[in-house]
C-alpha positions in Angstrom: 88.4 35.3 -51.4 89.2 31.8 -52.3 86.1 29.9 -53.1 85.6 26.2 -53.1 83.8 26.0 -56.6 82.2 22.5 -56.5 80.7 23.0 -52.8 79.5 26.4 -54.0 78.0 24.8 -57.0 76.2 22.1 -54.9 74.9 24.8 -52.4 73.6 26.9 -55.2 71.8 23.9 -57.2 69.9 23.0 -53.8 69.0 26.5 -53.3 67.6 26.9 -56.9 65.7 23.8 -56.5 64.0 24.5 -52.9 63.9 28.1 -53.0 65.0 28.5 -49.8 68.6 29.3 -47.8 67.1 27.9 -44.6 66.0 24.5 -46.1 69.3 24.0 -47.4 71.1 25.1 -44.5 69.1 22.4 -42.5 69.6 19.7 -45.2 73.3 20.3 -45.5 74.1 21.0 -41.7 75.0 24.6 -42.4 74.0 27.8 -40.8 71.7 30.1 -43.1 74.5 32.8 -43.4 77.1 30.2 -44.8 74.6 29.1 -47.3 74.0 32.7 -48.4 77.7 33.6 -48.5 78.3 30.6 -50.5 75.9 31.7 -53.1 77.1 35.2 -52.9 80.7 34.2 -53.4 79.7 32.2 -56.5 78.1 35.2 -58.0 81.2 37.1 -57.2 83.5 34.7 -58.7 81.2 34.7 -62.1 80.7 38.2 -62.0 76.9 37.7 -62.5 73.6 37.9 -60.5 72.3 34.4 -60.0 69.1 35.1 -58.2 66.8 38.0 -57.2 66.2 37.9 -53.4 63.3 39.2 -51.5 61.8 38.6 -48.1 59.2 36.4 -49.7 60.9 34.6 -52.4 64.0 33.7 -54.4 63.9 33.9 -57.9 66.5 32.9 -60.6 67.6 35.3 -63.1 68.1 34.2 -66.6 71.9 33.7 -66.0 71.0 31.8 -62.8 68.7 29.5 -64.9 71.5 28.7 -67.4 74.1 28.3 -64.7 71.6 25.9 -62.8 71.5 23.5 -65.5 75.4 23.8 -65.8 75.6 23.0 -62.2 73.2 20.1 -62.6 75.7 18.7 -65.3 78.8 19.1 -63.3 77.7 17.7 -60.2 75.9 14.7 -62.0 79.3 14.0 -63.7 81.2 14.3 -60.5 78.8 11.8 -58.7 78.8 9.5 -61.8 82.6 9.2 -61.7 82.6 8.5 -58.0 79.7 6.0 -58.4 81.3 4.1 -61.0 84.4 3.7 -58.9 82.6 2.5 -55.7 80.3 0.2 -58.1 83.3 -1.3 -59.3 84.3 -2.0 -55.9 80.9 -3.3 -55.0 80.5 -1.1 -52.1 77.5 1.4 -51.8 77.9 4.6 -49.8 76.5 8.0 -49.3 73.0 8.8 -48.4 69.9 7.3 -50.2 66.7 9.3 -49.4 63.5 7.8 -50.0 59.8 8.7 -49.5 56.8 6.3 -49.0 53.3 6.2 -47.9 52.9 6.0 -44.2 50.9 2.5 -43.9 52.6 0.9 -46.9 56.0 2.1 -45.8 55.8 0.8 -42.3 54.1 -2.6 -43.4 56.5 -3.2 -46.5 59.2 -0.7 -47.4 60.8 -0.3 -43.9 61.4 -4.1 -43.7 63.0 -4.1 -47.1 65.1 -1.0 -46.2 66.4 -2.8 -43.1 67.3 -5.8 -45.4 69.0 -3.6 -47.7 71.1 -1.8 -45.1 72.3 -5.3 -44.0 73.5 -6.0 -47.2 75.3 -2.4 -47.7 76.3 -1.5 -44.1 78.3 1.6 -45.4 75.3 3.1 -46.8 73.0 5.6 -45.1 69.1 5.5 -45.7 67.0 8.4 -44.9 63.2 7.0 -45.0 60.4 9.7 -44.9 56.8 8.7 -44.7 54.2 10.8 -45.4 50.7 10.2 -47.3 51.0 13.5 -49.3 52.9 13.7 -52.6 56.3 15.2 -51.9 58.2 17.3 -54.4 61.2 15.0 -54.9 63.4 17.8 -56.4 62.8 20.3 -53.9 62.9 18.0 -50.8 66.0 16.5 -52.2 64.4 12.9 -52.2 66.2 10.3 -54.4 63.2 8.1 -54.9 59.5 7.6 -53.7 57.2 4.7 -53.7 53.8 5.7 -55.2 50.5 3.6 -54.7 47.7 4.5 -56.9 47.6 6.4 -60.3 50.5 8.6 -61.0 50.4 12.4 -61.7 53.7 13.8 -62.1 54.7 13.1 -65.6 58.1 14.8 -65.1 59.3 12.0 -62.9 60.9 8.7 -64.2 58.4 5.7 -63.2 59.3 2.1 -63.0 56.4 -0.2 -61.9 57.0 -2.5 -59.1 53.6 -4.5 -59.5 49.9 -4.5 -58.9 47.8 -5.5 -55.7 44.3 -6.5 -55.2 41.6 -4.7 -53.3 38.7 -5.6 -51.2 35.3 -4.1 -50.6 34.5 -4.8 -46.9 32.2 -3.6 -44.2 31.8 -4.5 -40.6 29.2 -7.5 -39.7 27.3 -5.0 -37.5 27.2 -2.4 -40.4 26.0 -5.2 -42.8 23.3 -6.6 -40.2 21.8 -3.1 -39.9 21.9 -1.9 -43.4 22.2 -5.0 -45.7 24.9 -6.0 -48.0 25.1 -4.6 -51.4 24.8 -7.4 -54.0 26.0 -5.3 -57.1 28.3 -2.2 -57.3 25.1 -0.1 -58.1 23.6 -1.0 -54.8 26.6 1.0 -53.3 24.5 4.3 -54.0 22.3 3.5 -51.2 25.1 3.0 -48.8 27.4 5.4 -46.7 30.9 4.8 -48.3 34.0 5.7 -46.9 36.3 7.8 -49.3 39.9 7.7 -49.4 40.8 11.5 -50.8 44.5 10.8 -52.2 43.2 8.9 -55.0 42.4 10.7 -58.2 39.4 8.3 -58.6 38.3 8.9 -54.9 34.7 9.5 -55.6 34.2 6.7 -58.2 34.7 3.0 -57.5 35.7 0.9 -60.4 34.8 -3.0 -60.7 35.2 -6.0 -63.2 32.2 -8.2 -63.0 29.9 -10.4 -65.0 28.7 -7.5 -67.1 32.2 -6.1 -67.6 33.5 -2.7 -66.4 31.5 -0.6 -64.0 32.2 2.7 -62.5 30.1 3.8 -59.5 29.8 7.1 -57.8 30.1 6.9 -54.2 29.5 9.3 -51.3 29.5 9.0 -47.6 29.8 11.2 -44.3 33.6 10.4 -43.6 36.4 11.2 -46.1 40.2 11.0 -45.1 43.8 11.0 -46.5 44.7 8.3 -44.0 44.3 4.6 -44.6 44.5 3.7 -41.0 41.6 6.4 -40.0 39.5 5.0 -43.0 40.0 1.3 -41.7 39.0 2.5 -38.1 36.1 3.9 -39.3 35.0 0.7 -41.0 35.8 -1.1 -38.0 33.4 1.2 -36.1 30.7 0.2 -38.4 30.6 3.7 -40.0 30.4 2.3 -43.6 31.9 0.4 -46.5 35.5 0.8 -47.6 37.8 -0.3 -50.6 41.2 -0.8 -49.5 44.3 -3.1 -50.8 44.3 -6.5 -49.2 47.5 -5.9 -47.3 45.7 -3.2 -45.2 42.6 -5.5 -44.7 43.8 -9.2 -44.2 44.3 -9.3 -40.6 41.0 -7.7 -39.8 39.2 -10.0 -42.2 40.8 -13.2 -40.9 39.6 -12.0 -37.4 36.1 -11.6 -38.6 36.2 -7.9 -37.7 35.5 -7.0 -41.5 33.5 -9.0 -44.1 34.4 -8.9 -47.8 31.3 -7.9 -50.1 30.7 -7.7 -53.6 32.7 -10.8 -54.0 31.6 -11.5 -57.5 33.1 -8.2 -58.7 36.9 -7.2 -58.7 38.0 -4.0 -57.6 40.4 -2.5 -60.0 43.7 -3.5 -58.9 46.2 -0.5 -57.8 49.7 -0.1 -59.2 52.7 0.6 -57.4 55.5 2.5 -58.8 58.8 3.7 -57.8 59.7 7.0 -59.2 62.8 9.3 -59.4 63.7 12.7 -60.7 64.8 12.7 -64.5 68.5 13.1 -64.6 71.3 12.3 -66.9 73.0 10.2 -64.2 71.4 8.0 -61.4 73.6 7.1 -58.7 74.5 3.3 -58.2 72.7 3.5 -54.8 69.1 4.4 -56.4 69.7 2.1 -59.3 70.5 -1.0 -57.0 67.7 -0.1 -54.4 65.3 0.1 -57.4 66.4 -3.4 -58.5 66.1 -4.7 -55.0 62.6 -3.3 -54.7 61.4 -4.9 -57.9 62.7 -8.2 -57.1 61.2 -8.1 -53.6 58.0 -6.9 -54.5 57.3 -8.8 -57.4 58.1 -12.1 -55.5 
């Protein structure tokens, strides 16, 4: 049986990374039996077993682990050569897969994606928004925009900038409970906690007396910035969030800044991507584009 070696290597690489025939079939728009046959044909061609299959999981053999690294090198080499040719022609093509947090993605990244596509009409972009951290390698994501502290040390990270945060509450909440004058006064208040931050139960401030870290608690925690803002608007408590999320409500008087003599620790924003020998031109150029636009 003739085998398209490069195609089979590409399929095997993604199966090794996702651990799933069905996910790769969906990603590559193939049937699951076709994906399975591609891997089986590769094993037959090599005369070795690349992975152990069971109803619950796929696990690479030792030979499979070595061959996976070989496939990564070969496929990257091919992509690099193709990218260099396209780069010299100043034309970006292929598909760029991007992951961002939902609210920040909607407000800031989506408009930039549209602008980038206008500059590079032959490029395809798949923009995925999720407030949970996705596994870039497993999901086949080229790059992700991450807000807040980074936790994945296996990714390459490039800082895009910092943004300030505000501490706010509704006028009705402050009228009923009073406004805290120092960060320590937050101990007596209902604080709305964003659960996706590693510092979720401690709020950090810089003030007249230097750095302060205050433990906070409340009866509402969420992984959604929009839900947390809605709770603050409904006078359920005090929240800390980026200025870009709050500025419209502050301007309308729906939320009032508090602790204005103290600065909540700014939050960093990064773009991250999997560590690899070759980074495609479409990834490099979009990262440069993001850095230029966001820093401005």
